[in-house]
PASEBA-1860 file (N, C-alpha, C; in nm, 3 decimals):
! residues 211
1> XXXXXXXX> -1.909/5.533/-1.626/-1.796/5.406/-1.592/-1.733/5.412/-1.448 ~ -1.662/5.531/-1.448/-1.582/5.551/-1.305/-1.705/5.523/-1.195 ~ -1.842/5.623/-1.242/-1.929/5.606/-1.137/-1.957/5.516/-1.076 ~ -2.005/5.415/-1.205/-2.047/5.286/-1.174/-1.954/5.162/-1.098 ~ -1.847/5.196/-1.099/-1.731/5.100/-1.038/-1.712/5.170/-0.916 ~ -1.724/5.286/-0.887/-1.747/5.351/-0.750/-1.859/5.310/-0.665 ~ -1.988/5.311/-0.735/-2.090/5.229/-0.698/-2.091/5.110/-0.632 ~ -2.046/5.029/-0.706/-1.997/4.884/-0.668/-1.923/4.876/-0.544
9> XXXXXXXX> -1.838/4.937/-0.544/-1.712/4.961/-0.443/-1.769/4.972/-0.311 ~ -1.877/5.090/-0.340/-1.966/5.163/-0.195/-2.067/5.065/-0.155 ~ -2.115/4.980/-0.252/-2.228/4.879/-0.185/-2.166/4.753/-0.145 ~ -2.058/4.763/-0.171/-1.974/4.613/-0.139/-2.055/4.512/-0.242 ~ -2.077/4.513/-0.373/-2.084/4.409/-0.430/-2.011/4.297/-0.489 ~ -2.013/4.177/-0.444/-1.893/4.098/-0.444/-1.904/4.006/-0.561 ~ -1.791/3.969/-0.588/-1.785/3.894/-0.716/-1.847/3.761/-0.710 ~ -1.862/3.690/-0.825/-1.932/3.549/-0.818/-1.843/3.461/-0.797
17> XXXXXXXX> -1.833/3.361/-0.676/-1.709/3.308/-0.676/-1.749/3.173/-0.744 ~ -1.610/3.095/-0.800/-1.664/2.963/-0.873/-1.656/2.864/-0.739 ~ -1.777/2.794/-0.725/-1.816/2.712/-0.651/-1.772/2.575/-0.684 ~ -1.728/2.546/-0.825/-1.658/2.391/-0.841/-1.752/2.287/-0.805 ~ -1.868/2.297/-0.804/-1.969/2.166/-0.810/-2.017/2.118/-0.915 ~ -2.049/2.025/-0.915/-2.084/1.957/-1.041/-2.272/1.882/-1.010 ~ -2.317/1.891/-0.919/-2.447/1.868/-0.878/-2.518/2.018/-0.832 ~ -2.627/2.066/-0.879/-2.690/2.164/-0.785/-2.724/2.150/-0.642
25> XXXXXXXX> -2.668/2.232/-0.569/-2.686/2.215/-0.401/-2.752/2.367/-0.365 ~ -2.752/2.386/-0.231/-2.791/2.513/-0.171/-2.663/2.618/-0.170 ~ -2.544/2.512/-0.203/-2.433/2.634/-0.218/-2.408/2.695/-0.333 ~ -2.466/2.654/-0.431/-2.503/2.702/-0.553/-2.537/2.796/-0.577 ~ -2.623/2.841/-0.487/-2.727/2.990/-0.473/-2.626/3.130/-0.433 ~ -2.670/3.229/-0.499/-2.594/3.346/-0.428/-2.727/3.461/-0.358 ~ -2.657/3.547/-0.308/-2.791/3.646/-0.267/-2.823/3.706/-0.395 ~ -2.991/3.727/-0.416/-3.031/3.796/-0.518/-2.955/3.945/-0.532
33> XXXXXXXX> -2.922/3.991/-0.649/-2.862/4.108/-0.677/-2.958/4.216/-0.623 ~ -2.890/4.340/-0.548/-2.946/4.478/-0.526/-3.007/4.528/-0.676 ~ -3.156/4.569/-0.659/-3.208/4.645/-0.800/-3.178/4.810/-0.760 ~ -3.086/4.829/-0.842/-2.999/4.990/-0.801/-2.956/5.051/-0.912 ~ -2.978/5.190/-0.962/-2.894/5.239/-1.062/-2.795/5.345/-1.000 ~ -2.743/5.434/-1.073/-2.648/5.537/-1.035/-2.659/5.651/-1.163 ~ -2.645/5.780/-1.122/-2.606/5.879/-1.198/-2.504/5.967/-1.113 ~ -2.399/6.051/-1.220/-2.341/6.181/-1.169/-2.405/6.311/-1.143
41> XXXXXXXX> -2.414/6.358/-1.039/-2.433/6.494/-1.015/-2.314/6.569/-1.019 ~ -2.350/6.681/-1.098/-2.267/6.798/-1.137/-2.321/6.932/-1.062 ~ -2.228/6.987/-0.985/-2.246/7.133/-0.870/-2.305/7.236/-0.995 ~ -2.406/7.297/-0.942/-2.456/7.425/-1.052/-2.344/7.516/-1.049 ~ -2.375/7.593/-1.174/-2.261/7.704/-1.188/-2.235/7.814/-1.080 ~ -2.329/7.824/-0.994/-2.311/7.932/-0.902/-2.238/7.865/-0.795 ~ -2.192/7.757/-0.787/-2.085/7.692/-0.668/-1.961/7.644/-0.752 ~ -1.917/7.697/-0.858/-1.818/7.662/-0.907/-1.717/7.778/-0.886
49> XXXXXXXX> -1.603/7.729/-0.877/-1.479/7.823/-0.816/-1.347/7.835/-0.950 ~ -1.334/7.910/-0.997/-1.260/7.909/-1.105/-1.254/7.799/-1.193 ~ -1.386/7.785/-1.242/-1.425/7.686/-1.336/-1.372/7.560/-1.306 ~ -1.370/7.507/-1.163/-1.387/7.402/-1.101/-1.526/7.403/-1.056 ~ -1.582/7.253/-1.068/-1.742/7.211/-0.979/-1.693/7.068/-0.940 ~ -1.753/7.063/-0.844/-1.768/6.954/-0.773/-1.847/6.846/-0.852 ~ -1.825/6.731/-0.827/-1.904/6.629/-0.929/-1.955/6.488/-0.791 ~ -2.055/6.434/-0.791/-2.099/6.334/-0.681/-2.142/6.237/-0.775
57> XXXXXXXX> -2.138/6.110/-0.723/-2.205/5.999/-0.779/-2.274/5.943/-0.699 ~ -2.417/5.926/-0.730/-2.513/5.874/-0.655/-2.590/5.766/-0.694 ~ -2.614/5.702/-0.583/-2.698/5.568/-0.608/-2.835/5.559/-0.558 ~ -2.925/5.490/-0.623/-3.077/5.487/-0.566/-3.128/5.382/-0.643 ~ -3.275/5.323/-0.581/-3.318/5.213/-0.599/-3.402/5.236/-0.741 ~ -3.374/5.116/-0.832/-3.471/5.140/-0.959/-3.594/5.139/-0.926 ~ -3.658/5.101/-0.822/-3.810/5.104/-0.775/-3.818/5.236/-0.767 ~ -3.752/5.344/-0.755/-3.815/5.492/-0.739/-3.874/5.525/-0.607
65> XXXXXXXX> -3.857/5.426/-0.482/-3.906/5.457/-0.393/-3.806/5.512/-0.289 ~ -3.856/5.606/-0.192/-3.758/5.653/-0.084/-3.720/5.568/0.002 ~ -3.623/5.569/0.075/-3.572/5.462/0.194/-3.478/5.570/0.290 ~ -3.476/5.509/0.416/-3.399/5.563/0.501/-3.260/5.467/0.535 ~ -3.170/5.584/0.596/-3.039/5.516/0.603/-2.944/5.499/0.536 ~ -2.852/5.430/0.541/-2.749/5.413/0.420/-2.731/5.286/0.355 ~ -2.668/5.280/0.235/-2.653/5.143/0.177/-2.513/5.106/0.160 ~ -2.433/5.144/0.228/-2.285/5.141/0.224/-2.293/4.958/0.281
73> XXXXXXXX> -2.188/4.896/0.182/-2.153/4.779/0.178/-2.273/4.691/0.203 ~ -2.400/4.727/0.141/-2.527/4.648/0.148/-2.546/4.552/0.039 ~ -2.435/4.563/-0.047/-2.456/4.472/-0.154/-2.403/4.306/-0.128 ~ -2.397/4.271/-0.029/-2.356/4.143/-0.013/-2.477/4.065/0.036 ~ -2.608/4.138/-0.038/-2.745/4.086/-0.003/-2.789/4.044/0.157 ~ -2.730/4.117/0.226/-2.760/4.077/0.389/-2.911/4.144/0.420 ~ -2.917/4.102/0.554/-3.076/4.192/0.573/-3.090/4.344/0.595 ~ -2.948/4.414/0.552/-2.939/4.554/0.575/-2.981/4.628/0.473
81> XXXXXXXX> -2.995/4.535/0.345/-3.064/4.616/0.246/-3.215/4.679/0.250 ~ -3.240/4.771/0.221/-3.340/4.838/0.252/-3.466/4.756/0.137 ~ -3.571/4.736/0.169/-3.689/4.679/0.090/-3.715/4.763/-0.072 ~ -3.663/4.887/-0.047/-3.677/4.944/-0.201/-3.584/4.920/-0.258 ~ -3.455/4.823/-0.232/-3.366/4.769/-0.312/-3.355/4.638/-0.380 ~ -3.517/4.583/-0.335/-3.513/4.449/-0.328/-3.627/4.403/-0.428 ~ -3.661/4.284/-0.504/-3.736/4.272/-0.573/-3.839/4.183/-0.534 ~ -3.971/4.204/-0.550/-4.112/4.133/-0.525/-4.171/4.108/-0.593
89> XXXXXXXX> -4.257/4.018/-0.622/-4.389/3.984/-0.746/-4.545/3.953/-0.671 ~ -4.637/4.072/-0.761/-4.759/4.055/-0.705/-4.820/3.924/-0.751 ~ -4.952/3.915/-0.693/-5.031/3.807/-0.724/-5.006/3.784/-0.871 ~ -4.987/3.893/-0.959/-5.008/3.848/-1.134/-4.891/3.848/-1.171 ~ -4.780/3.816/-1.070/-4.656/3.797/-1.113/-4.533/3.934/-1.164 ~ -4.609/4.040/-1.166/-4.549/4.151/-1.187/-4.456/4.187/-1.069 ~ -4.345/4.244/-1.115/-4.236/4.284/-1.026/-4.266/4.422/-0.980 ~ -4.292/4.428/-0.851/-4.287/4.537/-0.763/-4.199/4.548/-0.652
97> XXXXXXXX> -4.193/4.644/-0.594/-4.100/4.691/-0.475/-4.191/4.611/-0.362 ~ -4.101/4.539/-0.263/-4.139/4.500/-0.166/-4.196/4.560/-0.035 ~ -4.239/4.690/-0.054/-4.311/4.745/0.038/-4.453/4.759/-0.024 ~ -4.479/4.715/-0.127/-4.568/4.713/-0.165/-4.648/4.555/-0.184 ~ -4.776/4.560/-0.185/-4.846/4.410/-0.189/-4.778/4.330/-0.271 ~ -4.769/4.190/-0.226/-4.690/4.094/-0.292/-4.726/3.966/-0.245 ~ -4.708/3.861/-0.350/-4.722/3.718/-0.281/-4.569/3.657/-0.303 ~ -4.461/3.703/-0.363/-4.329/3.629/-0.347/-4.210/3.723/-0.354
105> XXXXXXXX> -4.107/3.685/-0.304/-3.968/3.754/-0.291/-3.859/3.693/-0.385 ~ -3.783/3.769/-0.435/-3.689/3.700/-0.515/-3.553/3.698/-0.407 ~ -3.508/3.554/-0.351/-3.410/3.565/-0.257/-3.274/3.544/-0.330 ~ -3.277/3.455/-0.399/-3.109/3.417/-0.451/-3.156/3.384/-0.606 ~ -3.018/3.373/-0.673/-3.010/3.347/-0.798/-2.902/3.236/-0.829 ~ -2.927/3.164/-0.932/-2.758/3.063/-0.949/-2.665/3.141/-0.945 ~ -2.542/3.089/-0.891/-2.457/3.159/-0.972/-2.388/3.138/-1.074 ~ -2.358/3.214/-1.171/-2.323/3.166/-1.324/-2.217/3.077/-1.328
113> XXXXXXXX> -2.126/3.098/-1.264/-2.011/3.012/-1.255/-2.023/2.875/-1.212 ~ -2.101/2.874/-1.086/-2.153/2.742/-1.078/-2.219/2.674/-1.180 ~ -2.318/2.742/-1.233/-2.391/2.693/-1.352/-2.322/2.655/-1.448 ~ -2.242/2.724/-1.511/-2.127/2.694/-1.621/-2.056/2.565/-1.569 ~ -2.038/2.567/-1.458/-1.950/2.419/-1.421/-2.036/2.298/-1.466 ~ -2.137/2.331/-1.435/-2.257/2.231/-1.440/-2.280/2.202/-1.599 ~ -2.276/2.292/-1.681/-2.306/2.301/-1.820/-2.189/2.200/-1.910 ~ -2.058/2.254/-1.852/-1.960/2.217/-1.903/-1.859/2.068/-1.857
121> XXXXXXXX> -1.933/2.045/-1.764/-1.876/1.930/-1.711/-1.875/1.795/-1.786 ~ -1.756/1.692/-1.773/-1.769/1.593/-1.902/-1.894/1.526/-1.872 ~ -1.935/1.485/-1.763/-2.010/1.421/-1.718/-2.180/1.471/-1.746 ~ -2.168/1.604/-1.800/-2.327/1.669/-1.785/-2.434/1.601/-1.860 ~ -2.553/1.603/-1.797/-2.688/1.542/-1.839/-2.790/1.651/-1.835 ~ -2.856/1.689/-1.933/-2.960/1.780/-1.949/-3.054/1.778/-1.839 ~ -3.091/1.633/-1.773/-3.167/1.646/-1.696/-3.120/1.717/-1.557 ~ -2.999/1.758/-1.523/-2.958/1.824/-1.423/-3.015/1.966/-1.412
129> XXXXXXXX> -3.083/2.016/-1.540/-3.126/2.155/-1.566/-3.293/2.145/-1.506 ~ -3.316/2.058/-1.479/-3.462/2.039/-1.451/-3.548/2.090/-1.309 ~ -3.613/2.166/-1.301/-3.630/2.255/-1.169/-3.643/2.148/-1.075 ~ -3.681/2.029/-1.071/-3.694/1.949/-0.952/-3.580/1.917/-0.906 ~ -3.442/1.940/-0.980/-3.301/1.926/-0.929/-3.268/2.048/-0.825 ~ -3.328/2.158/-0.847/-3.290/2.264/-0.783/-3.385/2.285/-0.650 ~ -3.491/2.211/-0.624/-3.585/2.274/-0.518/-3.515/2.236/-0.399 ~ -3.450/2.139/-0.377/-3.424/2.122/-0.247/-3.307/2.211/-0.224
137> XXXXXXXX> -3.228/2.264/-0.301/-3.146/2.362/-0.285/-3.167/2.513/-0.228 ~ -3.305/2.530/-0.314/-3.346/2.637/-0.319/-3.429/2.652/-0.177 ~ -3.497/2.535/-0.127/-3.539/2.544/-0.009/-3.454/2.550/0.119 ~ -3.360/2.498/0.095/-3.247/2.516/0.200/-3.171/2.634/0.193 ~ -3.148/2.717/0.110/-3.112/2.823/0.083/-3.190/2.935/0.116 ~ -3.306/2.919/0.098/-3.392/3.014/0.132/-3.447/3.018/0.283 ~ -3.442/2.893/0.347/-3.460/2.862/0.489/-3.355/2.936/0.555 ~ -3.243/2.950/0.511/-3.131/2.970/0.569/-3.127/3.177/0.585
145> XXXXXXXX> -3.187/3.205/0.436/-3.199/3.366/0.441/-3.303/3.409/0.528 ~ -3.404/3.352/0.531/-3.524/3.384/0.616/-3.505/3.367/0.764 ~ -3.450/3.246/0.786/-3.440/3.226/0.943/-3.551/3.166/1.010 ~ -3.514/3.167/1.151/-3.649/3.145/1.211/-3.644/2.990/1.252 ~ -3.709/2.949/1.369/-3.739/2.837/1.411/-3.810/2.699/1.285 ~ -3.906/2.807/1.225/-4.007/2.746/1.117/-4.010/2.821/1.026 ~ -3.886/2.807/0.890/-3.909/2.914/0.816/-3.990/2.888/0.670 ~ -4.068/2.781/0.725/-4.220/2.783/0.621/-4.336/2.816/0.713
153> XXXXXXXX> -4.333/2.884/0.817/-4.429/2.962/0.887/-4.565/2.837/0.858 ~ -4.576/2.747/0.892/-4.660/2.629/0.905/-4.705/2.616/0.790 ~ -4.607/2.607/0.676/-4.637/2.553/0.536/-4.705/2.698/0.465 ~ -4.689/2.815/0.510/-4.766/2.903/0.467/-4.653/2.994/0.349 ~ -4.504/2.959/0.408/-4.407/3.031/0.307/-4.338/2.919/0.235 ~ -4.325/2.896/0.102/-4.257/2.807/0.034/-4.157/2.850/-0.051 ~ -4.075/2.774/-0.085/-3.945/2.823/-0.174/-3.955/2.746/-0.274 ~ -3.960/2.795/-0.395/-3.984/2.745/-0.511/-3.858/2.815/-0.637
161> XXXXXXXX> -3.850/2.733/-0.714/-3.754/2.769/-0.829/-3.843/2.830/-0.958 ~ -3.766/2.946/-0.998/-3.853/3.002/-1.090/-3.709/3.086/-1.199 ~ -3.776/3.141/-1.316/-3.678/3.223/-1.397/-3.769/3.354/-1.428 ~ -3.793/3.435/-1.301/-3.873/3.557/-1.323/-3.792/3.647/-1.404 ~ -3.693/3.667/-1.442/-3.611/3.761/-1.515/-3.592/3.731/-1.658 ~ -3.619/3.619/-1.656/-3.609/3.550/-1.794/-3.442/3.569/-1.856 ~ -3.385/3.567/-1.766/-3.234/3.592/-1.778/-3.176/3.456/-1.831 ~ -3.065/3.419/-1.934/-3.039/3.316/-1.966/-2.884/3.305/-2.003
169> XXXXXXXX> -2.836/3.178/-1.975/-2.682/3.170/-1.990/-2.640/3.098/-2.138 ~ -2.591/3.152/-2.242/-2.542/3.075/-2.356/-2.402/3.002/-2.325 ~ -2.399/2.857/-2.400/-2.309/2.762/-2.393/-2.289/2.713/-2.498 ~ -2.182/2.642/-2.516/-2.172/2.536/-2.613/-2.215/2.388/-2.589 ~ -2.320/2.336/-2.670/-2.350/2.204/-2.620/-2.297/2.120/-2.709 ~ -2.306/1.977/-2.714/-2.283/1.881/-2.779/-2.249/1.907/-2.949 ~ -2.123/1.869/-2.998/-2.105/1.887/-3.156/-2.087/2.072/-3.138 ~ -2.033/2.133/-3.060/-2.037/2.288/-3.071/-2.160/2.357/-3.092
177> XXXXXXXX> -2.276/2.289/-3.068/-2.399/2.379/-3.107/-2.402/2.493/-2.980 ~ -2.440/2.596/-3.043/-2.472/2.689/-2.920/-2.640/2.672/-2.857 ~ -2.624/2.693/-2.741/-2.752/2.668/-2.644/-2.775/2.770/-2.575 ~ -2.871/2.770/-2.486/-2.889/2.863/-2.398/-2.996/2.801/-2.265 ~ -2.967/2.831/-2.170/-3.053/2.781/-2.030/-3.065/2.903/-1.961 ~ -3.169/2.912/-1.927/-3.262/2.989/-1.842/-3.173/2.971/-1.683 ~ -3.163/3.091/-1.626/-3.083/3.087/-1.517/-3.209/3.076/-1.389 ~ -3.175/2.984/-1.325/-3.266/2.967/-1.212/-3.273/3.056/-1.120
185> XXXXXXXX> -3.352/3.096/-1.047/-3.404/3.185/-0.946/-3.457/3.114/-0.818 ~ -3.452/3.150/-0.711/-3.517/3.101/-0.596/-3.571/3.217/-0.539 ~ -3.711/3.211/-0.501/-3.806/3.288/-0.427/-3.869/3.236/-0.329 ~ -3.939/3.316/-0.237/-4.032/3.252/-0.148/-4.147/3.318/-0.146 ~ -4.253/3.231/-0.179/-4.398/3.232/-0.195/-4.453/3.240/-0.093 ~ -4.576/3.337/-0.054/-4.657/3.326/0.049/-4.788/3.292/0.024 ~ -4.840/3.156/0.093/-4.985/3.135/0.057/-5.070/3.155/0.181 ~ -5.034/3.259/0.226/-5.156/3.289/0.356/-5.280/3.368/0.291
193> XXXXXXXX> -5.324/3.408/0.371/-5.471/3.460/0.322/-5.447/3.618/0.281 ~ -5.392/3.696/0.329/-5.298/3.818/0.269/-5.218/3.861/0.234 ~ -5.176/3.925/0.161/-5.059/3.947/0.100/-4.938/3.997/0.177 ~ -4.833/4.013/0.166/-4.731/4.054/0.221/-4.674/4.201/0.183 ~ -4.619/4.299/0.297/-4.616/4.410/0.235/-4.476/4.450/0.294 ~ -4.383/4.375/0.295/-4.243/4.359/0.333/-4.165/4.242/0.312 ~ -4.044/4.278/0.316/-3.912/4.171/0.308/-3.923/4.053/0.408 ~ -3.902/3.944/0.371/-3.921/3.826/0.439/-3.756/3.792/0.474
201> XXXXXXXX> -3.654/3.856/0.431/-3.537/3.830/0.436/-3.469/3.891/0.593 ~ -3.443/3.769/0.644/-3.388/3.779/0.791/-3.490/3.814/0.884 ~ -3.614/3.769/0.837/-3.739/3.792/0.930/-3.719/3.701/1.055 ~ -3.642/3.586/1.080/-3.622/3.501/1.170/-3.797/3.459/1.226 ~ -3.797/3.462/1.363/-3.932/3.449/1.402/-4.027/3.565/1.457 ~ -3.970/3.649/1.373/-4.057/3.784/1.401/-4.201/3.773/1.293 ~ -4.277/3.864/1.344/-4.382/3.862/1.257/-4.422/3.890/1.122 ~ -4.472/3.781/1.046/-4.480/3.837/0.911/-4.519/3.978/0.877
209> XXX> -4.481/4.032/0.782/-4.531/4.143/0.750/-4.650/4.168/0.626 ~ -4.755/4.142/0.707/-4.890/4.102/0.605/-4.965/4.221/0.630 ~ -5.062/4.277/0.514/-5.135/4.375/0.503/-5.229/4.401/0.605
END
């Protein structure tokens, strides 16, 4: 538990802010979470001194792929997050590391508190949860994450709403009935002739990382 808290502090994983909005906009989205895990390393007996042994908390990508550099303060979802910590999807919609061949990349997730605001608003209407309501905000959010003068790359890069993780949020509906709703996620989907082999986050006007 202590290692987990220390890892979050090291990565700079931010708390989800309550945006207080009642209609879905691009401000409701937050950068996709880093895919990481942690474990405690214990010094071997040969390195003990008077019965004392050092311990270290190690963070690593769940993809298992190697990476270079440090991930300190990378939990804000910025462009400094190594591709090994990001989530991409193959043509078959299987989760793969962003260094492998893929057609789409997870860019953001709906803020849980913002989603809860929508669900518990007095004027709540189930139609607000329809994917079409989220597309405009996802497109604006995705464009800001990818950057560049043409974030769609002449129509080959699209920003779509999905629920690829199958995550859901439970809430009390009318008459106190327990309901759940899939958590919307925003992803960049590439429609070019060859798959991508790198992240598009922070790409700007740089060359697409295609095979």
